[in-house]
MIFILUM-393839 format. One record per residue (C-alpha): x, y, z; residue in three letters. Coordinates in Angstrom, 2 decimals. Example, Ala and Ser with C-alpha at 12.3 -4.5 7.8 and 13.67 -1.06 7.14 Angstrom:
2
+---------+---------+---------+------+
!    east !   north !      up ! type !
+---------+---------+---------+------+
!   12.30 !   -4.50 !    7.80 !  ALA !
!   13.67 !   -1.06 !    7.14 !  SER !
+---------+---------+---------+------+
END
This chain:
375
+---------+---------+---------+------+
!    east !   north !      up ! type !
+---------+---------+---------+------+
!   33.09 !   10.90 !   14.26 !  MET !
!   30.94 !    8.26 !   12.52 !  VAL !
!   28.59 !    6.75 !   15.18 !  GLN !
!   27.57 !    3.02 !   15.34 !  HIS !
!   24.75 !    1.02 !   16.09 !  PHE !
!   23.56 !   -2.45 !   17.04 !  ASP !
!   20.72 !   -1.71 !   14.92 !  CYS !
!   18.83 !    1.19 !   13.29 !  ILE !
!   15.40 !    2.64 !   13.27 !  VAL !
!   13.86 !    4.80 !   10.28 !  ILE !
!   10.78 !    6.25 !   10.80 !  GLY !
!    9.71 !    6.59 !   14.39 !  VAL !
!    5.77 !    6.72 !   14.39 !  GLY !
!    3.49 !    3.69 !   15.32 !  GLY !
!    5.63 !    0.80 !   14.39 !  MET !
!    9.13 !    2.37 !   14.74 !  GLY !
!    8.44 !    3.68 !   18.06 !  SER !
!    7.08 !   -0.29 !   19.40 !  SER !
!   10.07 !   -1.70 !   17.25 !  ALA !
!   12.69 !    0.98 !   19.24 !  VAL !
!   11.63 !   -0.13 !   22.17 !  TYR !
!   11.81 !   -3.82 !   21.47 !  ASN !
!   15.21 !   -3.81 !   20.00 !  LEU !
!   16.14 !   -1.44 !   23.33 !  ALA !
!   14.86 !   -4.11 !   25.72 !  SER !
!   16.50 !   -6.74 !   24.22 !  ARG !
!   19.58 !   -5.50 !   25.29 !  GLY !
!   20.72 !   -3.62 !   21.51 !  GLN !
!   22.21 !   -0.26 !   20.91 !  LYS !
!   19.87 !    1.24 !   18.63 !  VAL !
!   19.29 !    4.99 !   17.17 !  LEU !
!   15.51 !    5.34 !   16.17 !  GLY !
!   15.46 !    8.65 !   13.11 !  ILE !
!   12.46 !   10.65 !   13.07 !  GLU !
!   11.79 !   13.31 !   10.08 !  ARG !
!    9.59 !   15.37 !   11.75 !  PHE !
!    8.24 !   15.72 !   15.65 !  ASP !
!    7.63 !   12.85 !   18.21 !  ILE !
!    4.30 !   11.88 !   17.50 !  PRO !
!    3.40 !   14.61 !   14.81 !  HIS !
!    0.45 !   14.73 !   12.43 !  THR !
!    2.06 !   14.67 !    9.16 !  GLU !
!    1.51 !   10.51 !    8.61 !  GLY !
!   -0.77 !    8.07 !    9.58 !  SER !
!   -0.68 !    7.56 !   13.70 !  SER !
!   -2.77 !   10.91 !   14.64 !  HIS !
!   -5.59 !   11.78 !   15.45 !  GLY !
!   -6.11 !   10.73 !   19.11 !  VAL !
!   -7.12 !    6.87 !   18.70 !  ASN !
!   -7.07 !    4.17 !   16.52 !  ARG !
!   -9.78 !    1.10 !   16.57 !  ILE !
!   -8.85 !   -2.49 !   18.19 !  ILE !
!  -11.07 !   -5.29 !   16.91 !  ARG !
!  -10.52 !   -9.21 !   17.81 !  LEU !
!  -13.17 !   -9.97 !   14.92 !  ALA !
!  -11.28 !   -9.59 !   11.70 !  TYR !
!  -13.18 !   -9.64 !    8.28 !  TYR !
!  -10.31 !   -8.95 !    6.43 !  GLU !
!   -8.39 !  -12.45 !    7.01 !  HIS !
!   -8.56 !  -14.59 !    9.93 !  PRO !
!   -4.52 !  -15.31 !   10.02 !  SER !
!   -4.81 !  -11.79 !   11.46 !  TYR !
!   -6.24 !  -13.28 !   14.91 !  VAL !
!   -2.98 !  -15.01 !   16.20 !  PRO !
!   -1.94 !  -11.66 !   15.42 !  LEU !
!   -4.46 !   -9.40 !   17.47 !  LEU !
!   -3.87 !  -11.65 !   20.62 !  ARG !
!   -0.58 !  -11.07 !   21.09 !  ARG !
!   -0.97 !   -7.69 !   20.40 !  ALA !
!   -3.67 !   -7.01 !   22.92 !  TYR !
!   -0.98 !   -8.90 !   25.59 !  GLU !
!    1.72 !   -6.43 !   24.22 !  MET !
!   -0.64 !   -3.38 !   24.87 !  TRP !
!   -0.91 !   -4.39 !   28.81 !  SER !
!    2.78 !   -4.77 !   28.79 !  GLU !
!    3.13 !   -1.58 !   27.81 !  ILE !
!    0.25 !    0.24 !   29.96 !  GLU !
!    2.26 !   -1.29 !   32.99 !  ILE !
!    5.66 !    0.29 !   31.85 !  ILE !
!    4.14 !    3.90 !   30.93 !  ALA !
!    1.72 !    4.27 !   34.04 !  GLY !
!   -1.37 !    4.79 !   31.50 !  GLU !
!   -4.52 !    3.33 !   29.99 !  GLN !
!   -3.46 !    3.12 !   26.05 !  LEU !
!   -5.97 !    0.52 !   25.41 !  LEU !
!   -9.76 !    1.30 !   26.23 !  TYR !
!  -12.13 !   -2.03 !   25.15 !  LYS !
!  -15.59 !   -0.67 !   24.83 !  ILE !
!  -17.02 !   -3.15 !   22.14 !  GLY !
!  -16.77 !   -3.49 !   18.33 !  SER !
!  -19.72 !   -3.63 !   15.79 !  ILE !
!  -18.78 !   -5.01 !   12.52 !  ASP !
!  -22.12 !   -4.44 !   10.42 !  THR !
!  -23.15 !   -4.66 !    7.26 !  ALA !
!  -26.10 !   -6.15 !    4.75 !  PRO !
!  -26.49 !  -10.03 !    5.24 !  ALA !
!  -24.37 !  -11.59 !    2.89 !  GLY !
!  -21.73 !   -8.47 !    2.82 !  HIS !
!  -17.84 !   -9.47 !    4.17 !  GLU !
!  -17.39 !   -7.40 !    6.41 !  VAL !
!  -19.92 !   -8.88 !    8.36 !  PHE !
!  -19.70 !  -12.73 !    7.24 !  GLU !
!  -15.81 !  -12.21 !    7.63 !  GLY !
!  -15.87 !  -11.16 !   11.20 !  SER !
!  -19.02 !  -13.85 !   12.21 !  LEU !
!  -15.81 !  -16.29 !   10.07 !  GLU !
!  -12.98 !  -15.45 !   12.00 !  SER !
!  -14.72 !  -15.46 !   15.70 !  CYS !
!  -15.95 !  -18.92 !   14.65 !  ILE !
!  -12.55 !  -20.47 !   13.46 !  GLU !
!  -10.83 !  -18.82 !   16.84 !  HIS !
!  -12.98 !  -19.12 !   19.05 !  GLY !
!  -13.49 !  -15.71 !   19.76 !  ILE !
!  -16.38 !  -14.91 !   22.00 !  PRO !
!  -19.28 !  -12.48 !   19.98 !  HIS !
!  -23.03 !  -11.45 !   19.83 !  GLU !
!  -24.30 !  -11.88 !   16.33 !  VAL !
!  -27.37 !   -8.94 !   15.86 !  LEU !
!  -29.89 !   -7.92 !   13.78 !  ASN !
!  -30.52 !   -4.74 !   12.40 !  TYR !
!  -32.96 !   -3.83 !   14.99 !  GLN !
!  -31.39 !   -5.30 !   18.01 !  GLN !
!  -28.06 !   -2.82 !   17.47 !  ILE !
!  -30.57 !    0.05 !   17.38 !  ASN !
!  -32.29 !   -0.89 !   20.49 !  ASP !
!  -28.86 !   -1.59 !   22.48 !  ARG !
!  -26.67 !    1.07 !   21.18 !  PHE !
!  -29.31 !    4.27 !   20.63 !  PRO !
!  -26.56 !    6.08 !   18.89 !  GLY !
!  -27.07 !    3.50 !   15.92 !  TYR !
!  -29.63 !    3.56 !   13.50 !  LYS !
!  -28.48 !    0.58 !   10.95 !  MET !
!  -30.90 !    0.32 !    8.31 !  PRO !
!  -33.30 !   -3.12 !    7.76 !  PRO !
!  -31.28 !   -6.25 !    6.86 !  GLY !
!  -27.61 !   -5.01 !    8.19 !  HIS !
!  -26.54 !   -7.86 !   10.33 !  MET !
!  -24.24 !   -6.78 !   13.12 !  GLY !
!  -21.11 !   -8.79 !   14.40 !  LEU !
!  -20.22 !   -7.74 !   18.62 !  TYR !
!  -17.06 !   -8.18 !   19.92 !  GLN !
!  -17.04 !   -7.30 !   23.66 !  GLN !
!  -12.67 !   -6.99 !   23.49 !  ASP !
!  -12.76 !   -4.60 !   20.60 !  GLY !
!  -12.49 !   -0.83 !   21.71 !  GLY !
!   -9.54 !    1.64 !   20.44 !  PHE !
!   -5.92 !    2.16 !   21.38 !  VAL !
!   -4.60 !    5.59 !   21.99 !  LEU !
!   -2.42 !    6.16 !   19.18 !  SER !
!   -0.40 !    9.82 !   20.24 !  GLU !
!    0.09 !    8.76 !   23.60 !  ARG !
!    1.08 !    5.22 !   22.72 !  SER !
!    4.32 !    6.72 !   21.03 !  ILE !
!    5.20 !    8.29 !   23.34 !  VAL !
!    5.15 !    6.06 !   25.79 !  ALA !
!    7.06 !    3.51 !   23.27 !  TYR !
!    9.63 !    5.99 !   23.10 !  VAL !
!   10.06 !    6.72 !   26.76 !  ASN !
!   10.11 !    3.47 !   27.26 !  ALA !
!   13.25 !    3.18 !   24.77 !  ALA !
!   15.01 !    5.50 !   26.14 !  ILE !
!   14.82 !    4.18 !   29.23 !  ALA !
!   16.35 !    1.36 !   28.06 !  ASP !
!   19.24 !    3.22 !   26.48 !  GLY !
!   18.15 !    3.74 !   22.68 !  ALA !
!   19.17 !    6.86 !   21.58 !  GLU !
!   16.28 !    9.01 !   19.15 !  ILE !
!   16.94 !   11.62 !   16.99 !  HIS !
!   13.38 !   13.79 !   16.08 !  ALA !
!   13.09 !   16.50 !   13.13 !  ARG !
!   16.52 !   14.82 !   11.06 !  GLU !
!   15.74 !   13.57 !    7.55 !  SER !
!   17.51 !   10.42 !    5.81 !  VAL !
!   18.25 !   11.43 !    2.64 !  SER !
!   19.97 !    7.18 !    1.51 !  ARG !
!   21.63 !    3.82 !    2.95 !  TRP !
!   23.41 !    2.08 !    1.87 !  GLU !
!   24.88 !   -1.97 !    2.55 !  PRO !
!   28.42 !   -2.04 !    3.83 !  GLU !
!   30.35 !   -5.00 !    5.04 !  SER !
!   27.01 !   -7.24 !    5.83 !  GLY !
!   25.52 !   -4.16 !    7.67 !  GLY !
!   24.32 !   -0.55 !    6.40 !  VAL !
!   25.69 !    3.04 !    6.70 !  ARG !
!   22.03 !    5.33 !    6.63 !  VAL !
!   22.84 !    9.18 !    5.70 !  PHE !
!   20.94 !   12.38 !    6.81 !  THR !
!   20.41 !   16.01 !    7.08 !  ASP !
!   22.50 !   15.85 !   10.31 !  ARG !
!   25.20 !   12.78 !   10.13 !  ALA !
!   26.64 !    9.82 !    8.77 !  GLU !
!   25.55 !    6.57 !   10.72 !  TYR !
!   26.08 !    2.87 !   10.66 !  THR !
!   24.72 !   -0.07 !   12.15 !  ALA !
!   24.70 !   -4.04 !   11.65 !  GLU !
!   21.28 !   -4.07 !   11.09 !  ARG !
!   18.62 !   -1.55 !    9.46 !  LEU !
!   14.84 !   -1.76 !   10.39 !  VAL !
!   12.52 !    0.49 !    7.70 !  ILE !
!    9.47 !    1.73 !    9.58 !  THR !
!    9.26 !    5.26 !    7.67 !  ALA !
!    5.20 !    4.75 !    6.20 !  GLY !
!    3.92 !    7.31 !    3.52 !  ALA !
!    7.42 !    7.31 !    2.87 !  TRP !
!    9.10 !    4.32 !    2.72 !  ALA !
!    8.97 !    3.32 !   -1.13 !  ALA !
!   11.39 !    5.88 !   -0.83 !  GLY !
!   13.92 !    3.90 !    1.55 !  MET !
!   12.72 !    0.75 !   -0.41 !  VAL !
!   12.59 !    0.77 !   -4.19 !  PRO !
!   10.95 !   -2.10 !   -4.29 !  ALA !
!    8.05 !   -0.69 !   -2.48 !  LEU !
!    7.08 !    1.50 !   -5.16 !  GLU !
!    4.13 !    0.26 !   -6.37 !  GLU !
!    3.17 !   -2.00 !   -3.32 !  LEU !
!    2.90 !    0.95 !   -0.74 !  ALA !
!    1.21 !    3.78 !   -2.40 !  VAL !
!   -0.26 !    6.70 !    0.44 !  PRO !
!   -3.45 !    7.71 !    0.01 !  GLU !
!   -5.43 !   10.92 !    1.30 !  ARG !
!   -7.59 !   10.35 !    3.85 !  GLN !
!   -9.46 !   12.99 !    6.31 !  VAL !
!  -11.39 !   12.48 !    9.54 !  LEU !
!  -13.95 !   14.32 !   11.19 !  ALA !
!  -15.24 !   15.33 !   14.41 !  TRP !
!  -19.30 !   16.60 !   14.63 !  LEU !
!  -20.58 !   17.76 !   18.03 !  GLN !
!  -23.47 !   14.98 !   18.85 !  PRO !
!  -26.94 !   16.82 !   19.46 !  GLU !
!  -27.96 !   13.83 !   22.47 !  ASN !
!  -23.56 !   13.78 !   23.93 !  PRO !
!  -25.15 !   11.17 !   25.89 !  SER !
!  -25.40 !    8.24 !   23.25 !  LEU !
!  -22.24 !    8.57 !   21.84 !  PHE !
!  -20.10 !    8.23 !   25.60 !  THR !
!  -17.79 !    5.22 !   25.77 !  PRO !
!  -19.73 !    3.63 !   27.88 !  ASP !
!  -23.35 !    3.23 !   24.91 !  ASN !
!  -21.63 !    3.14 !   21.62 !  PHE !
!  -19.12 !    0.77 !   20.30 !  PRO !
!  -16.19 !    1.70 !   17.99 !  VAL !
!  -17.53 !    0.44 !   14.27 !  PHE !
!  -16.63 !   -0.98 !   10.74 !  ASN !
!  -19.64 !   -0.59 !    9.02 !  ALA !
!  -20.41 !   -1.12 !    4.93 !  PHE !
!  -23.22 !    0.77 !    3.48 !  PHE !
!  -24.19 !    2.17 !   -0.19 !  GLU !
!  -22.23 !    5.09 !    0.26 !  GLU !
!  -19.04 !    2.96 !    1.85 !  GLY !
!  -17.10 !    1.70 !    4.11 !  ARG !
!  -16.99 !    3.56 !    7.06 !  TYR !
!  -15.40 !    3.75 !   10.80 !  TYR !
!  -16.29 !    5.68 !   13.63 !  GLY !
!  -15.80 !    6.48 !   17.23 !  PHE !
!  -17.23 !    7.70 !   20.71 !  PRO !
!  -16.83 !   10.94 !   22.12 !  VAL !
!  -13.12 !   10.88 !   23.63 !  PHE !
!  -10.51 !   13.33 !   24.13 !  GLY !
!  -11.29 !   16.23 !   21.98 !  ILE !
!  -15.08 !   17.09 !   21.49 !  PRO !
!  -16.81 !   15.66 !   19.08 !  GLY !
!  -18.27 !   11.77 !   17.26 !  PHE !
!  -15.83 !   10.39 !   15.07 !  LYS !
!  -15.71 !    9.32 !   11.69 !  ILE !
!  -14.27 !    7.97 !    8.28 !  GLY !
!  -15.02 !    6.80 !    5.32 !  ARG !
!  -12.03 !    3.93 !    4.36 !  TYR !
!  -10.64 !    5.32 !    0.60 !  HIS !
!  -12.16 !    8.64 !    0.97 !  HIS !
!  -11.56 !   10.16 !   -2.65 !  LEU !
!   -9.55 !    7.69 !   -3.40 !  GLU !
!   -6.89 !   10.11 !   -4.10 !  GLU !
!   -2.81 !    8.62 !   -4.55 !  VAL !
!   -0.49 !   11.87 !   -3.42 !  ILE !
!    2.48 !   12.33 !   -3.03 !  ASP !
!    3.15 !   12.43 !    1.04 !  PRO !
!    5.55 !   15.80 !    0.62 !  ASP !
!    2.45 !   17.67 !   -0.36 !  HIS !
!   -0.74 !   16.02 !    0.69 !  VAL !
!   -0.78 !   19.47 !    2.90 !  GLY !
!   -3.66 !   19.46 !    5.35 !  GLN !
!   -6.30 !   22.09 !    3.83 !  GLN !
!   -9.79 !   20.22 !    4.27 !  VAL !
!  -13.11 !   21.12 !    2.00 !  THR !
!  -16.54 !   21.25 !    2.42 !  GLN !
!  -16.90 !   18.01 !    0.06 !  GLU !
!  -14.51 !   16.38 !    2.84 !  ASP !
!  -16.76 !   17.02 !    5.36 !  GLU !
!  -19.76 !   16.64 !    3.16 !  GLU !
!  -18.94 !   12.28 !    2.70 !  ILE !
!  -18.69 !   12.37 !    6.62 !  LEU !
!  -21.47 !   13.83 !    7.60 !  ARG !
!  -23.79 !   12.25 !    4.14 !  ILE !
!  -23.06 !    8.83 !    6.40 !  ALA !
!  -23.30 !   10.27 !    9.63 !  THR !
!  -27.26 !   12.00 !    8.94 !  ALA !
!  -28.52 !    8.41 !    8.06 !  ARG !
!  -26.47 !    6.25 !   10.00 !  TYR !
!  -26.07 !    8.00 !   13.28 !  PHE !
!  -27.90 !   11.19 !   12.62 !  PRO !
!  -27.97 !   12.24 !   16.86 !  GLU !
!  -24.41 !   13.30 !   15.90 !  ALA !
!  -24.99 !   15.16 !   13.10 !  ASN !
!  -24.45 !   18.13 !   14.85 !  GLY !
!  -21.73 !   21.42 !   14.75 !  THR !
!  -18.33 !   20.42 !   12.78 !  LEU !
!  -15.35 !   20.35 !   15.56 !  MET !
!  -12.66 !   19.31 !   14.11 !  THR !
!  -11.82 !   18.22 !   10.42 !  LEU !
!   -7.83 !   16.50 !    9.96 !  LYS !
!   -6.47 !   14.67 !    7.06 !  THR !
!   -4.21 !   12.19 !    7.36 !  CYS !
!   -2.51 !    9.41 !    5.12 !  MET !
!   -3.24 !    5.34 !    4.52 !  PHE !
!   -0.39 !    3.93 !    2.57 !  THR !
!   -2.12 !    0.97 !    0.77 !  ASN !
!   -1.09 !   -2.34 !   -0.76 !  THR !
!   -3.12 !   -4.41 !   -4.22 !  PRO !
!   -3.99 !   -6.61 !   -1.51 !  ASP !
!   -4.27 !   -4.22 !    1.59 !  GLU !
!   -2.21 !   -6.88 !    3.54 !  HIS !
!    0.51 !   -5.58 !    5.37 !  PHE !
!    4.03 !   -5.82 !    4.06 !  ILE !
!    6.58 !   -7.11 !    6.94 !  ILE !
!    9.69 !   -8.35 !    5.64 !  ASP !
!   13.25 !   -8.68 !    5.07 !  LEU !
!   13.86 !   -6.32 !    2.36 !  VAL !
!   14.73 !   -8.65 !   -0.75 !  PRO !
!   18.72 !   -8.82 !   -1.44 !  GLY !
!   19.57 !   -7.08 !    1.73 !  TYR !
!   18.71 !   -9.82 !    4.64 !  PRO !
!   20.38 !   -7.10 !    7.35 !  GLN !
!   17.33 !   -4.88 !    6.46 !  VAL !
!   13.47 !   -5.49 !    7.54 !  SER !
!   10.26 !   -3.91 !    6.63 !  MET !
!    7.27 !   -2.40 !    7.77 !  ALA !
!    5.25 !   -0.89 !    5.12 !  ALA !
!    1.44 !   -0.47 !    3.77 !  GLY !
!   -0.54 !   -0.42 !    6.80 !  PHE !
!   -3.76 !    0.28 !    4.20 !  SER !
!   -5.87 !    1.92 !    6.92 !  GLY !
!   -5.87 !   -1.11 !    9.60 !  HIS !
!   -2.44 !   -1.46 !   11.09 !  GLY !
!   -2.24 !    0.54 !   14.05 !  PHE !
!   -3.62 !   -1.80 !   16.28 !  LYS !
!   -1.40 !   -4.38 !   15.49 !  PHE !
!    1.67 !   -1.63 !   16.43 !  ALA !
!    2.84 !   -3.52 !   19.59 !  SER !
!    3.04 !   -6.77 !   18.23 !  VAL !
!    5.08 !   -5.63 !   15.00 !  VAL !
!    7.74 !   -3.90 !   17.20 !  GLY !
!    8.47 !   -7.20 !   18.23 !  GLU !
!    8.38 !   -9.14 !   14.84 !  ILE !
!   10.41 !   -6.57 !   13.84 !  LEU !
!   12.94 !   -6.86 !   16.70 !  GLY !
!   12.90 !  -10.82 !   15.21 !  ASP !
!   13.70 !  -10.17 !   11.83 !  LEU !
!   16.28 !   -7.72 !   13.10 !  ALA !
!   17.91 !   -9.75 !   15.54 !  ILE !
!   17.67 !  -12.97 !   14.47 !  ASP !
!   16.25 !  -12.96 !   10.74 !  GLY !
!   12.87 !  -14.67 !   11.47 !  SER !
!   10.06 !  -15.00 !   13.36 !  THR !
!    8.15 !  -17.27 !   14.93 !  ALA !
!    4.52 !  -14.88 !   14.35 !  HIS !
!    3.03 !  -16.88 !   11.33 !  GLU !
!    3.38 !  -13.75 !    8.96 !  ILE !
!    3.45 !  -15.54 !    5.80 !  ASP !
!    0.47 !  -13.46 !    4.29 !  LEU !
!    2.13 !  -10.57 !    4.83 !  LEU !
!    5.52 !  -11.47 !    2.60 !  ASN !
!    6.49 !   -9.31 !   -0.10 !  VAL !
!    7.17 !  -12.25 !   -2.41 !  GLY !
!    4.06 !  -12.50 !   -2.69 !  ARG !
!    3.56 !   -9.52 !   -5.25 !  PHE !
+---------+---------+---------+------+
END
């Protein structure tokens, strides 16, 4: 017997877990299919935590989505009985005039977000773990912080199951086909049919939607956790998360939390386009050095013993804005892809948007910036 569902979700990571829960909570009979474990370390959502920030230089139109995301993170925390979002403050810092600082400031002014503008000396005095260079400006926003990525996936999956969803791990989708206004999904274990399909396959999205082949491109990323020489400077109480542009590139980082070490990454680490099936988890001395260079210059008291070095993946679009839309030609199929290294914070609201698209074919959220037709 081929099982039939109202909706099938392919990929149960950050976005997919939220989508499965949202659909199940709205009374849909839902199947979530994940090729790896739940959660897992093969994609883009592992590594303890992800930055969340209301100040958003990438584009002011993300701010309304962020406000809704914060509300929905609070909702899933209540359901899970677990804190998932930690508001410890965020700093967007760059030389005066650079888009990372100026764009963050613009988003705060346009949307009335409480904020403080700090020069480099004020940042360093207030948060001694920072050693920003002369000429740097910072935008401090008190509601910034981090979301626990793996724990959030677990929370959404548990909530979805409690609402009647069916979740299958270690089951690979080989293909899907349109069928009588719905879809048929083929896996290495079975076939399923559904009225609607949601594709949240991360770095594997282009394999599910050929139109994404040039638009959602996987990239290898590396994160380091370094043991601080002075640990008291890098606790969540004393060290806001950061999004920073330096002459060495754009970096992001976190206080010590969850596992030992100050956490740092560099956007577009080595600019390595990869096949997600063959990225592997091997790391090199070069990977470590790229992250130590910035740590030594700008967070010197964090530049101690290496504790952990891990790979993950970005899936980048040409303009680094997300793709959330119906699949062209298939109104019964929706997709969320190409989160370009800044998407996880939106996972809570993306699940709601995907629920809207699957059930209604449209959403009241403003997502014109994210439609696939812009390409």
